[in-house]
C-alpha positions as CSV (number, residue, x, y, z in Angstrom):
1,X,69.2,74.5,111.1
2,X,72.5,75.2,109.3
3,X,72.7,78.7,110.8
4,X,72.4,77.4,114.3
5,X,75.2,74.8,113.6
6,X,77.4,77.5,112.1
7,X,76.9,79.7,115.2
8,X,77.9,76.8,117.5
9,X,81.1,76.3,115.4
10,X,81.9,80.0,115.4
11,X,81.4,80.1,119.2
12,X,83.8,77.2,119.7
13,X,86.3,78.8,117.3
14,X,86.3,82.0,119.3
15,X,86.3,80.3,122.7
16,X,89.5,78.4,121.7
17,X,91.3,81.7,121.1
18,X,89.8,83.2,124.3
19,X,91.1,80.3,126.3
20,X,94.6,80.8,124.8
21,X,94.5,84.5,125.8
22,X,93.3,83.6,129.3
23,X,96.1,81.1,129.8
24,X,98.6,83.7,128.7
25,X,97.1,86.1,131.2
26,X,97.6,83.6,134.0
27,X,101.2,83.1,133.0
28,X,101.6,86.9,132.8
29,X,100.4,87.2,136.4
30,X,102.9,84.6,137.6
31,X,105.8,86.3,135.7
32,X,104.7,89.7,137.0
33,X,105.4,88.6,140.6
34,X,109.0,88.1,139.6
35,X,109.2,91.8,138.8
36,X,110.0,91.2,135.2
37,X,107.3,93.5,133.9
38,X,108.4,93.5,130.3
39,X,108.4,89.7,130.1
40,X,104.9,89.6,131.7
41,X,103.4,91.8,129.1
42,X,105.1,89.9,126.3
43,X,103.2,86.8,127.2
44,X,99.8,88.2,126.1
45,X,101.1,90.2,123.2
46,X,102.8,87.2,121.6
47,X,99.6,85.1,121.9
48,X,97.4,87.8,120.4
49,X,99.8,88.4,117.5
50,X,99.9,84.6,116.8
51,X,96.0,84.5,116.8
52,X,96.0,87.3,114.2
53,X,98.6,85.5,112.2
54,X,96.4,82.4,112.1
55,X,93.3,84.3,111.1
56,X,94.6,86.7,108.5
57,X,95.9,85.7,105.0
58,X,99.7,85.1,104.9
59,X,100.3,88.2,102.8
60,X,99.6,90.4,105.9
61,X,102.5,91.2,108.1
62,X,101.8,90.9,111.8
63,X,104.4,92.1,114.2
64,X,105.4,94.7,116.8
65,X,107.7,97.6,116.9
66,X,107.8,101.3,115.9
67,X,106.4,103.3,113.0
68,X,108.7,105.9,111.4
69,X,107.3,108.6,109.2
70,X,108.9,110.5,106.3
71,X,110.4,113.0,108.7
72,X,112.0,110.2,110.7
73,X,109.6,110.8,113.7
74,X,109.3,107.5,115.6
75,X,106.2,106.3,117.4
76,X,106.4,104.7,120.8
77,X,106.5,100.9,120.8
78,X,103.4,99.3,119.4
79,X,102.3,95.9,120.6
80,X,100.8,94.9,117.3
81,X,101.4,96.2,113.8
82,X,99.3,94.8,110.9
83,X,100.4,95.7,107.4
């Protein structure tokens, strides 16, 4: 019986995050029609990063940006970086 209860709680836990992402997607679609493509994409990226921040221990860095190697080669922009 406990495993069934745990599954229901896990489902609810995941559905809350999914609903947050879907809401951000809807906002993204509205912003996209204004032709501000960068701002539209940011809506979902910010929500996903915040979900990771809530789920992972605080000693993990969750952000976005570029990765630079020892030869100073720079990656393209990354929507999420976890370190």
